[in-house]
C-alpha positions, 0 to 999 in steps of 0.5 A: 635105530640103525640096522646092523644086520640083515638075514635074507631067506630065499627059496633056492641057491640061484637067488642066494648066488645073485644076492651074495653079489648084489647085497654088498653093493646095496647094504654098504657096511651092514652085514648080512647072511643068506639062507637058501632052500631047495625050492619054494615049497620047502621054504614055505613049509619051513618058514613058520617054524623059522620065524617063530625061532627068530621072534624069540631072539631077533635084536632090534637092529636086525631085519629079515628079508624073505624073497620068493618067486611069484611063479604061477601064484596070485601075487596078492595071495602069495604076499598075504600068505607071507604076511600071515606067516609072519604075523602068526609068528609074532613078528611085525612086517614092513607092510603091517606097520606102514614102514614104522619099526618092523622086523621082517619085509616080504618081497616077490620076484615077479615072476622069477629071478630071471625077470631081474635079468631081463630088467638089466639086459646090459648085465646079461650081455656082459656075461653072455656077449652073443645074446642080441642087444635088441631083446628089451625092445621086443614087445614080449620082453619090454616089461620084465615082470610080464613075460608070458610062459615063464621067465626062466624058460624065456631066458633059457631059450634066448641063451640057447639060441645064442649058443649058451647052455645047450644042455639046459640052463645052469641057474647058479652059474647064470646067477653068478655070471649076470649078477656081478654086472648088475647096475641096480639103478638101471634095472627096469623090473618093477619087482627088482626096483621094489626090492632094491629100495627096501634094501637101501632103506635098511642101509640108511636107517 
């Protein structure tokens, strides 16, 4: 049975802004809606009730995608928490069914959305041409999902050093500027690649 619609639940408006530019390219003719929260804590607090609501009416041709930042959490514990919330709401996840028919898939941005920016530095340079092209070659940034000290903070430091966002990173603005230039097949962030492939799987299911 083909997927006709995707509901994306995200923790903050900057991820929503990025996905509104990215999902049409990955999903093709599959429709989607995105629902953003103000922060991770709010999202996790509301998720059980929201999923219980979905479980009572979600069509078989719809899918839910939950995307949260890992931040400082243990990635396995956070993923287990999301899986447990879905299970308690009576919803089958992609992980629990081994990829067989499911209603919901949980994905983590490791450690934050900005990791995905470091994974496509060409997109960042198209948005902000003064940033150095050599950033991905530096040891500290070679693996976008393993940047120490917070990827948002690292991204902000690089941009401020290049003369952007002197008053502080404006996350929604940056998301719109960078995501419009994303080349999904070239992104080196492993967490982005995992997200990309499951979305494409929905598009062809």
